[in-house]
N, C-alpha and C positions, 0 to 999 in steps of 0.2 A: 854382124857389124851393126853398130848403133847409127841411126840416120839423124843428121843434124840440119836444122833449118835456122839461119840467122834472120833478125829484123832488126829495125830501129835506126838504121842508117839514114842520111839525108845530108841537106844542105844547112850549115851553120855559119856563123861568123866567129872569128877569133874570140876566145874568151867565153864562148858560149859552152853549154853542157849539152850531152847527148847520153842516152842509156840503149846499149846494145842489149839484145836478147838472144838465146839460142835454145830452141826447144828440141830436146832429143825424145827417140822413139825407137822401139823395136828390141832393146835390152834393158836390163835393170840398171837405171841411170846412177844409182848410189853406188854401183861397182866401179865407176869411171871417174879417173881424174879428167879435168876440164882445162881447156887452155884457149886463149886468144891470140892469134897471129894477125899480122898485117902486111899487105904488099902495095908499095907505091910503084906508079909506072916506071919501068926500067930499072927497078931495084928487086933484090931478093926478098923473099917472104922472110919476116923476121918475128920473133917472139915478142909478145906484150905482156900477157899475164897468164898465171895458171892457178888452179885451186884443187886441193886434194879432195877425195871422196866425200869427207865429212866436214868440209870447210876448216880442218885443223891446221892447214898450213896453205898459205899464199905466196907466189913469187911474182916479182915484177921487173920489167925491163927498167934500167935506169932512166931511160929517156921519159918514162911515164909515172915514175914513184912520186907520191904525193898528189897527183893529178886524177889517177885513174883507180878504180877499185873493183875488183872482181868479186863475185859473190854467186851462191847457188841456192835454189830451193829443190830439194829432193823431192818434196811432195808434189811439185809442179813440173818435174823433169827439165828444169830450166835453169841456165847459168845466164848471169848478167855481166856487164861491163859497163859501169858507170864511168863516163868521161867528162871531167870539169877542166876548166880553163884550156880549152882546145886551141891548138896552134895550128898555122897552115901546114907545118910538117908533120902533123897528125893524118893529114888527108892521105887515104888510102883504101883499098877494100879489105875490110876485116872479115877474118875467117874464124869460125869455131871449129875447135878440134877436141877429140876425146881419146883416152888411152885406159884400156882395161887395167886397173890396178886400185888396190886399197892401201897401197904403201902412202906414207905422208911425204915421202921423197920421190923425185922423178927427174928424168932428164927434161930439158926445156929446148930441145931442138926440133925442127920440123920432123925428122925422122923418128923421133920419140912417140909421136901420136898418128897412130893408124887411120883413124877416122876424121872426115872433114865434111864441113858444110860448104855451100856454094859461095857463100860470102855476102857481104853487103857494104854498099858503098858509103864512105864518109868523106864529106867534102867541107873544107874550111875555107871561108874566104878571109882575106886580110883587110 
């Protein structure tokens, strides 16, 4: 299993930007598709964004399209989530996830990603 550690969360105001990072270790990072999910209090964990092993394909939830950008640096074993124009409804714990695949296509549910980080809190004040 790959180990994942998220960082970059914090408290921001609505309209601000934040960049999350997820550092992977333990396996060949470039063999993994990577994803970001989030979970707000009392809600199910939901898909946010995903990226294929070579950045050839990206996926976004409709709620974040045009505001969030997922990227990765395989030389640094790191995936990023740039979040712009943050809204109070973006407030959640954000989780990094990994799936061993070199396909450009992937499932985007929680069950499709076997490896998870511990999460980082993003708080957005209005």
